[in-house]
C-alpha positions as CSV (number, residue, x, y, z in Angstrom):
1,M,36.0,53.0,-50.9
2,T,34.8,55.1,-48.0
3,L,36.2,54.6,-44.6
4,P,33.7,52.9,-42.4
5,S,33.1,53.9,-38.9
6,C,33.5,51.1,-36.7
7,T,31.3,51.1,-33.3
8,C,33.6,48.7,-31.8
9,P,35.5,49.8,-28.6
10,A,39.4,50.0,-29.0
11,P,41.3,48.9,-25.9
12,E,41.4,51.6,-23.2
13,K,44.6,53.7,-23.0
14,R,47.1,52.7,-20.1
15,V,47.7,55.7,-18.0
16,C,50.3,54.1,-16.1
17,S,53.4,52.3,-17.6
18,W,54.6,50.1,-14.9
19,P,57.3,47.4,-15.9
20,S,55.8,44.2,-16.9
21,A,58.6,41.6,-17.2
22,S,57.8,38.2,-18.8
23,Y,57.6,35.1,-16.4
24,T,59.7,33.4,-19.1
25,D,62.2,36.2,-19.6
26,S,64.9,37.1,-16.8
27,S,66.2,40.0,-18.7
28,D,66.6,43.4,-17.1
29,D,67.1,45.3,-20.1
30,E,64.2,48.0,-20.2
31,T,65.2,49.4,-23.6
32,S,62.2,49.5,-25.8
33,P,62.5,47.1,-28.7
34,R,61.5,49.8,-31.0
35,D,64.9,51.5,-30.0
36,K,66.9,48.6,-30.9
37,Q,68.5,47.2,-34.3
38,Q,68.3,43.6,-34.2
39,K,69.0,41.2,-37.0
40,N,69.0,37.3,-37.0
41,S,71.9,34.9,-37.8
42,K,71.1,35.4,-41.6
43,G,71.2,39.3,-41.5
44,N,67.4,39.6,-41.7
45,G,65.9,42.6,-39.5
46,D,62.4,42.5,-40.6
47,F,61.1,42.1,-37.0
48,C,60.8,43.7,-33.6
49,I,61.1,41.7,-30.5
50,K,62.5,41.8,-27.0
51,N,65.8,39.9,-27.5
52,I,66.9,37.7,-30.5
53,K,69.4,35.8,-28.1
54,Q,66.7,34.1,-26.6
55,A,65.8,32.1,-29.9
56,D,67.3,28.6,-28.7
57,F,65.2,28.7,-25.7
58,G,62.1,29.5,-27.9
59,R,62.8,26.7,-30.3
60,R,62.9,24.1,-27.5
61,E,59.5,25.5,-26.3
62,I,58.2,25.1,-29.9
63,E,59.6,21.5,-30.1
64,I,57.8,20.7,-27.0
65,A,54.6,22.2,-28.1
66,E,54.9,20.2,-31.5
67,Q,54.5,16.9,-29.4
68,E,51.2,18.1,-28.0
69,M,49.7,19.2,-31.3
70,P,49.1,16.0,-33.2
71,A,46.2,17.4,-35.4
72,L,48.2,20.3,-36.6
73,M,51.4,18.1,-37.3
74,A,49.3,15.8,-39.1
75,L,47.9,18.4,-41.3
76,R,51.4,19.8,-41.9
77,K,52.5,16.2,-43.1
78,R,49.4,15.5,-45.1
79,A,49.2,18.8,-47.1
80,Q,52.7,20.2,-47.2
81,G,53.4,18.4,-50.5
82,E,50.1,20.0,-52.0
83,K,51.1,23.4,-50.8
84,P,47.2,24.5,-50.6
85,L,48.5,27.9,-49.5
86,A,51.0,28.7,-52.1
87,G,50.8,32.4,-52.8
88,A,49.0,33.2,-49.6
89,K,50.3,36.3,-47.9
90,V,48.8,35.9,-44.2
91,V,48.9,38.8,-41.7
92,G,48.0,37.5,-38.2
93,C,47.1,39.1,-34.9
94,T,47.0,36.3,-32.2
95,H,48.8,35.5,-29.0
96,I,52.5,34.9,-29.8
97,T,53.0,31.6,-27.9
98,A,54.8,28.3,-28.7
99,Q,51.4,27.0,-30.0
100,T,50.9,29.8,-32.3
101,A,54.6,29.4,-33.6
102,V,53.6,25.7,-34.4
103,L,50.6,27.2,-36.5
104,M,52.8,29.8,-38.2
105,E,55.3,27.2,-39.2
106,T,52.6,24.8,-40.4
107,L,51.1,27.7,-42.6
108,S,54.7,28.3,-44.0
109,A,55.1,24.6,-44.8
110,L,51.9,24.6,-46.7
111,G,53.3,27.7,-48.8
112,A,52.0,31.0,-46.9
113,Q,54.1,33.9,-46.2
114,C,53.5,35.3,-42.7
115,R,53.6,38.6,-40.8
116,W,52.5,38.5,-37.3
117,A,51.7,40.8,-34.2
118,A,50.2,40.1,-30.9
119,C,46.6,40.4,-29.9
120,N,47.3,41.0,-26.3
121,I,50.1,43.2,-24.8
122,Y,50.8,40.7,-21.9
123,S,50.6,37.1,-23.7
124,T,53.7,37.1,-25.7
125,Q,56.4,34.6,-24.9
126,N,59.5,36.6,-25.7
127,E,61.8,33.6,-26.3
128,V,59.1,32.1,-28.8
129,A,59.0,35.4,-30.8
130,A,62.8,35.3,-30.9
131,A,62.7,31.7,-32.3
132,L,60.3,32.9,-35.0
133,A,62.4,35.9,-36.0
134,E,65.4,33.8,-36.0
135,G,63.6,31.3,-38.2
136,G,62.9,34.2,-40.8
137,F,59.4,35.1,-39.6
138,S,58.4,38.8,-39.5
139,V,57.1,39.0,-35.9
140,F,56.3,42.3,-34.0
141,A,55.6,41.5,-30.5
142,W,57.0,41.6,-26.9
143,K,55.4,41.0,-23.6
144,G,54.5,44.2,-21.8
145,E,53.8,46.5,-24.9
146,S,52.3,49.8,-24.3
147,E,49.1,50.8,-26.1
148,D,51.2,52.8,-28.6
149,D,53.3,49.9,-29.2
150,F,50.3,47.5,-29.6
151,W,49.2,49.5,-32.6
152,W,52.5,50.2,-34.0
153,C,53.5,46.6,-34.2
154,I,50.2,45.8,-36.0
155,D,51.0,48.8,-38.4
156,R,54.5,47.3,-39.1
157,C,53.0,44.0,-40.2
158,V,50.4,45.6,-42.6
159,N,52.2,48.7,-43.9
160,V,55.2,47.4,-45.7
161,E,56.6,48.2,-49.0
162,G,56.4,45.6,-51.6
163,W,54.2,43.1,-49.5
164,Q,50.4,43.1,-49.3
165,P,48.5,40.6,-47.4
166,N,45.7,38.7,-49.1
167,M,44.5,36.7,-46.0
168,I,43.9,37.8,-42.5
169,L,44.1,35.7,-39.1
170,D,42.7,37.7,-36.3
171,D,41.9,37.2,-32.6
172,G,39.8,40.2,-31.3
173,G,39.3,42.1,-34.4
174,D,42.0,44.6,-33.9
175,L,44.0,43.8,-37.0
176,T,40.7,43.9,-39.2
177,H,39.8,47.2,-37.5
178,W,43.0,48.6,-38.2
179,I,43.1,47.8,-41.8
180,Y,39.6,49.1,-42.2
181,K,40.4,52.4,-40.4
182,K,44.1,53.1,-42.0
183,Y,44.3,51.0,-45.2
184,P,40.9,50.1,-46.7
185,S,42.0,49.8,-50.1
186,M,43.8,46.7,-49.1
187,F,40.6,44.8,-49.1
188,K,40.4,44.7,-52.7
189,K,43.2,41.9,-52.7
190,I,42.1,40.3,-49.5
191,K,40.4,37.1,-50.0
192,G,39.0,36.4,-46.5
193,I,39.2,37.0,-43.0
194,V,39.4,34.1,-40.2
195,E,38.4,35.2,-36.7
196,E,38.6,33.0,-33.7
197,S,37.1,35.1,-30.8
198,V,33.8,36.0,-29.7
199,T,34.8,39.7,-29.6
200,G,36.2,39.7,-33.1
201,V,33.1,37.8,-34.4
202,H,30.9,40.4,-32.9
203,R,32.7,43.1,-34.6
204,L,32.6,41.3,-37.9
205,Y,28.8,41.1,-37.5
206,Q,28.6,44.5,-36.8
207,L,30.3,45.3,-39.9
208,S,28.2,42.9,-42.0
209,K,25.1,44.3,-40.6
210,A,26.1,47.8,-41.6
211,G,26.8,46.6,-45.0
212,K,30.6,47.3,-44.5
213,L,32.2,44.0,-44.6
214,C,34.1,43.8,-47.9
215,V,35.4,40.3,-47.8
216,P,34.1,36.8,-46.7
217,A,34.9,36.0,-43.0
218,M,35.1,32.7,-41.2
219,N,33.8,32.6,-37.7
220,V,36.1,30.0,-36.1
221,N,34.7,30.7,-32.6
222,D,31.5,29.2,-33.2
223,S,33.0,26.1,-35.0
224,V,32.1,22.9,-33.1
225,T,36.0,22.1,-32.6
226,K,36.5,25.6,-31.0
227,Q,33.6,25.7,-28.9
228,K,33.5,22.3,-27.6
229,F,37.1,21.9,-26.9
230,D,39.3,25.1,-26.7
231,N,36.7,27.3,-24.9
232,L,35.4,24.6,-22.3
233,Y,38.5,22.5,-21.6
234,C,41.2,25.2,-22.0
235,C,39.5,27.6,-19.6
236,R,38.6,24.6,-17.2
237,E,42.3,23.9,-16.7
238,S,43.9,27.5,-17.1
239,I,41.6,29.4,-14.8
240,L,43.1,27.7,-11.7
241,D,46.7,28.1,-13.0
242,G,46.2,31.9,-13.7
243,Y,45.0,32.4,-10.2
244,K,47.4,30.4,-8.4
245,R,50.4,32.1,-10.2
246,T,49.1,35.5,-9.4
247,T,47.6,35.4,-6.0
248,D,48.2,32.1,-4.4
249,V,44.6,31.9,-3.4
250,M,42.9,29.0,-1.9
251,F,39.6,28.2,-3.9
252,G,38.0,25.8,-1.1
253,G,35.0,27.7,0.5
254,K,35.6,30.8,-1.6
255,Q,32.3,32.6,-3.0
256,V,32.9,33.1,-6.8
257,V,30.6,34.8,-9.1
258,V,31.2,33.9,-13.0
259,C,29.4,36.4,-15.4
260,G,28.6,34.4,-18.3
261,Y,27.8,30.6,-18.8
262,G,28.9,30.2,-22.3
263,E,31.6,27.3,-22.9
264,V,34.2,29.7,-21.2
265,G,31.9,30.1,-18.2
266,K,31.1,26.5,-18.2
267,G,34.8,25.5,-18.0
268,C,35.7,28.1,-15.4
269,C,32.6,27.1,-13.1
270,A,33.6,23.3,-13.4
271,A,36.9,24.0,-12.2
272,L,36.1,26.2,-9.4
273,K,33.2,23.9,-8.1
274,A,35.6,20.8,-8.2
275,M,38.1,22.9,-5.9
276,G,35.2,23.5,-3.4
277,S,34.2,27.0,-4.3
278,I,30.6,28.3,-3.8
279,V,29.9,29.4,-7.4
280,Y,27.2,31.8,-8.5
281,V,26.5,32.6,-12.0
282,T,24.9,35.5,-13.9
283,E,23.6,34.9,-17.4
284,I,21.3,36.9,-19.8
285,D,20.8,33.9,-22.4
286,P,17.8,31.7,-21.2
287,I,19.2,28.6,-22.4
288,C,22.7,29.1,-20.8
289,A,20.9,30.4,-17.7
290,L,18.9,27.0,-17.6
291,Q,22.0,24.9,-18.1
292,A,23.7,26.6,-15.1
293,C,20.8,25.7,-13.0
294,M,20.6,22.2,-14.1
295,D,24.4,21.9,-13.7
296,G,23.8,23.0,-9.8
297,F,24.8,26.7,-9.9
298,R,22.8,29.3,-8.3
299,L,21.8,31.9,-11.0
300,V,21.9,35.3,-9.6
301,K,22.1,39.0,-10.8
302,L,25.4,40.6,-10.2
303,N,24.0,43.3,-7.9
304,E,22.5,40.5,-5.6
305,V,26.1,39.2,-4.7
306,I,28.5,41.8,-5.4
307,R,28.9,42.7,-1.6
308,Q,29.7,39.2,-0.4
309,V,31.7,37.4,-3.1
310,D,35.5,36.8,-2.9
311,I,36.3,36.3,-6.6
312,V,34.6,37.9,-9.6
313,I,35.2,36.6,-13.1
314,T,33.8,37.8,-16.4
315,C,33.6,35.4,-19.4
316,T,31.2,37.1,-21.8
317,G,33.2,38.7,-24.4
318,N,30.9,41.9,-24.0
319,K,31.8,45.2,-22.6
320,N,30.9,46.9,-19.0
321,V,29.9,43.9,-17.4
322,V,31.5,45.0,-14.3
323,V,31.2,48.7,-14.0
324,R,32.3,51.2,-11.4
325,E,29.2,50.8,-9.3
326,H,29.9,47.1,-8.9
327,L,33.5,47.9,-8.0
328,D,32.7,50.4,-5.5
329,R,30.3,47.9,-3.5
330,M,32.9,44.9,-3.5
331,K,34.2,44.0,-0.3
332,N,37.8,44.5,0.8
333,G,40.2,42.2,-0.8
334,C,37.7,40.8,-3.6
335,I,39.9,39.5,-6.7
336,V,38.7,40.7,-10.0
337,C,39.7,39.2,-13.4
338,N,38.6,38.5,-17.0
339,M,38.5,35.3,-19.0
340,G,36.9,36.6,-22.0
341,H,39.0,38.2,-25.0
342,S,37.8,41.9,-24.5
343,N,39.6,44.0,-22.0
344,T,36.5,46.1,-21.7
345,E,34.4,43.7,-19.9
346,I,35.6,45.1,-16.6
347,D,35.4,49.0,-16.7
348,V,39.0,49.4,-15.8
349,A,39.1,53.0,-17.3
350,S,36.6,54.1,-14.5
351,L,39.2,53.1,-11.9
352,R,41.9,55.7,-13.3
353,T,40.5,58.5,-11.1
354,P,42.5,60.6,-8.7
355,E,40.8,59.5,-5.6
356,L,41.7,55.9,-6.2
357,T,45.4,54.7,-5.6
358,W,47.0,51.9,-7.8
359,E,49.8,49.9,-6.1
360,R,51.5,47.3,-8.0
361,V,52.1,44.1,-6.0
362,R,53.7,41.9,-8.6
363,S,53.6,41.4,-12.3
364,Q,50.1,41.3,-13.6
365,V,48.5,42.0,-10.0
366,D,47.5,45.5,-8.7
367,H,45.8,46.8,-5.5
368,V,43.2,49.6,-6.3
369,I,42.8,51.2,-3.0
370,W,39.7,53.4,-2.2
371,P,40.0,56.5,0.1
372,D,38.5,54.4,3.1
373,G,41.2,52.0,2.8
374,K,39.1,49.5,1.0
375,R,41.1,47.6,-1.7
376,I,40.4,45.2,-4.6
377,V,42.9,42.9,-6.3
378,L,42.9,43.4,-10.2
379,L,44.5,40.8,-12.4
380,A,46.3,41.7,-15.8
381,E,44.6,45.1,-15.7
382,G,41.3,43.4,-16.9
383,R,42.8,41.8,-19.7
384,L,42.6,37.8,-20.5
385,L,43.8,36.2,-17.4
386,N,45.1,32.8,-18.6
387,L,47.4,33.9,-21.5
388,S,48.4,37.1,-19.6
389,C,49.4,35.3,-16.3
390,S,49.9,31.7,-17.0
391,T,49.8,29.3,-19.9
392,V,47.0,27.1,-21.5
393,P,46.8,23.5,-22.5
394,T,48.7,22.8,-25.8
395,F,46.8,19.7,-26.5
396,V,43.5,21.5,-26.8
397,L,45.0,24.5,-28.7
398,S,46.0,22.1,-31.2
399,I,42.4,21.7,-32.4
400,T,41.8,25.2,-32.5
401,A,44.9,25.9,-34.5
402,T,44.2,23.3,-36.9
403,T,40.6,24.6,-37.5
404,Q,42.2,28.1,-38.1
405,A,44.5,26.3,-40.8
406,L,41.7,24.8,-42.4
407,A,39.6,27.9,-42.4
408,L,42.4,29.8,-44.2
409,I,42.9,26.9,-46.9
410,E,39.0,26.8,-47.3
411,L,38.8,30.6,-47.9
412,Y,42.0,31.1,-49.8
413,N,41.2,28.1,-52.5
414,A,37.3,28.6,-52.7
415,P,36.1,29.5,-56.2
416,E,34.8,33.0,-56.9
417,G,31.2,33.2,-55.7
418,R,31.1,30.5,-53.2
419,Y,31.4,33.0,-50.3
420,K,29.7,36.3,-50.3
421,Q,30.8,39.5,-48.2
422,D,29.3,37.9,-45.1
423,V,30.4,35.8,-41.9
424,Y,30.3,32.0,-42.3
425,L,30.6,29.1,-40.2
426,L,33.4,26.6,-41.1
427,P,31.4,23.7,-43.1
428,K,31.7,20.4,-41.3
429,K,32.2,18.4,-44.6
430,M,34.8,20.6,-45.8
431,G,37.8,19.0,-47.6
432,K,37.0,15.3,-47.0
433,G,35.8,15.5,-43.6
434,F,38.7,17.6,-42.1
435,F,36.7,18.2,-38.7
436,S,36.7,14.5,-38.3
437,F,40.4,14.4,-39.6
438,T,41.2,17.1,-36.8
439,V,39.4,15.2,-33.9
440,V,40.5,11.8,-34.9
441,N,44.2,12.7,-35.0
442,Q,43.9,14.0,-31.5
443,L,41.9,11.0,-30.4
444,K,44.5,8.5,-31.7
445,V,47.3,10.0,-29.4
446,L,45.0,9.8,-26.4
447,M,43.9,6.3,-27.3
448,N,47.7,5.1,-27.8
449,R,48.6,6.6,-24.3
450,H,45.8,4.7,-22.8
451,R,46.5,1.4,-24.8
452,K,50.2,1.7,-23.6
453,I,49.2,2.0,-19.9
454,C,46.9,-1.0,-20.2
455,Q,49.7,-3.2,-21.7
456,E,52.1,-2.1,-19.0
457,L,49.7,-3.2,-16.3
């Protein structure tokens, strides 16, 4: 097999290496996890995390998450006797959070073996990673990884003697890209790829169009359960939390431009509008643009409002949405952040120049200062705001995690020939109506809560 040339951008190199402590981790130990020899209580050392001693705290967070993930827990209860993933060796690259931990433990209960890395250098909850490592999972992730650490962790998941993955669960496409680049022969035994982000899906379609996609891939991002719930409601709640934790900003009266009016943009705009912000929208898709107008937002070009807005938010999953020309024209104190997966939506690399000064204000908050004294506030170095700087609603993520698990089950158990080397949407009627199964189990919880309130009244 020839090595394909991927045209997708890799995350930009971080020139500066400021300390980046987790808000969930009070440890002052600055020793790199790569320099430590760690073992769990059973003597297993096949992991690399910040601090194994935090496992008890992580276990409590996972238990809290389980209470808010009814669909995933119902799937675990329903299918663990059948073991539909028996023999599956899943290598994953997602956010390492309590919600992901519930997914990983569900996959294990269904028969899978898992090795995991983080898809974002800032989103790992160190105590959750510790709990997973203590539970026997091979996890390679910690909050505040360098760019080199990021790729090293992915490589440790993939390149291990005596173990080869046969399924991929990816968020952003970096894991898939790494295997294509370094270990293309592995695809001979891989049955399928499950991808949940718009960025990763774009990369898969690029490979498919070029004829270089070697295995079937499932596009979870565009499944109805991901688009209509996670992308919309998750972002609607978490956008405000991320801003409050990092900047303490008041939204009332602020002028905000949201780049992109897909489901993520819709959620962000709804939250900002409800808080009294004046919201502008940029959008290139005519249907989404019309939706923005009909929802009462002013449709603009970024150049038209860039000098006057107080906040700029990217939500496209694309690259170079906000470039140096826009950054130069922003007013003093403008806050810039990204809500899409790709860290290239904001051209942060163009700000790494000698004439600009970077000043760390607090964790995940930087002032970028121009020679004339103008400064912008950049959050999470242009990476995903909500998972880098705050948390996301567990209840909504239950739907996405269940969809991911079902996609893995579908691809792993599909008879030969059902799926070609292409990108697919998860079939709505798969496995006795599992989409309905997912939503109904979530709905039952909400209805029971409402019924209990009515009875008490």
